[in-house]
Steps between C-alpha positions, in 0.01 A plus 500: 500500500406825325783740584321793330210463742738481796672814369166676472384377840809639673453829314140525624620433856740797499306730268333816626287594797208723589727738690567828316784596736673166437454550125682832528780347709553226241505747210766699687706192588514381139621841376877498451530873569378444857812294567747771398590563870588129532714510185679813625564338838656198324723734298593674828585158649731424208670840504560496875649149497729509197827689494556581134285632217574182302359285781193725535423506129552124472244431775245752370559372147431146620163601642408685180615204289258274688210715383631538145548125456164398650322769295686398187408133542141576597389791282745439217463124456249307712193725506486554121574131437237360741242774446290413805224748580491649845206379714331841498529513118369147439122518438464141628660590834437871549135467604594274793757743642468776756672783312624829637376812321763670285737203487588383149795322338540461124806275469490121518484305826765225495714550690488771768766769463412630848580159650818455296637851555433518874623148570808560287588807707415322826720197427788715374500701824464184709828378353659844505427603859469159671257629762196303612315826565563629148417160354170475688411861419567484126353153441189612691490818288516289185225265619279796592544630146408154370185494713390839368508365144261219596281734702463733201435214258786590266683166532433132556686318782704312239617836360615594848669167573703503178588866560629418849712212369639711215579788736673273752715341228592834342575658839733212590676494163551877500644482852753233403602714203527798736710295745739389226551860384517634857800288593685628196493852649488425875677274753320196638380598846288303746346704781451341841334768710178583680495833313535366145357218291733243342529719191578816696160675518441700816191397699430866581468576130278195457274648769456806277358279225265335749377834635447651154298198387290497817423873467409454133250228591363709785443801274321284241266350761427825685432687175249241385326472836466879535372550144244218516 
């Protein structure tokens, strides 16, 4: 079985379209700056549901550490070591792809930092908040980011898969480090309430994250549909 051909076949399945509006939506979705409202809502969630500055900074620091570690492993070690060209930069693959005008990436392909970073954050917050809604939202957000990388032809599916695995492992390890440090500065509490999750996060504050994310997606879609 030729795994490289399977990799390429899956890439072709998800790559591109003839819809200019969808192209614009995907370019917006893959842009980290577009998700600043989501990041701010997650910071709001942490601030509202932790009592001390030490607790707040520990949680925010954990989320940041997820990105630093995945980036460090990916850009600092794996990408330079493997040196795999991105699909849109490989002359043997590029001609078979449906590429979006203006999209270019110069770094190496293996593995996907987008997949690792977003899944790392998603898994960390899944452990941190212990809410099915937050878990579904953030894992879906990560997978949407992964899809955009295939759509744009900047990664192979194997790049995405390894990025997801790396992100999930880093997110889990960072959480367990966070948990160990947290209980050095805070009492062990277990919430049993219809208002709070098991780790003490208020469902009303979780709704804020859901609303912010939904509005962000709505703005992206409406903007693209109106323009094109």
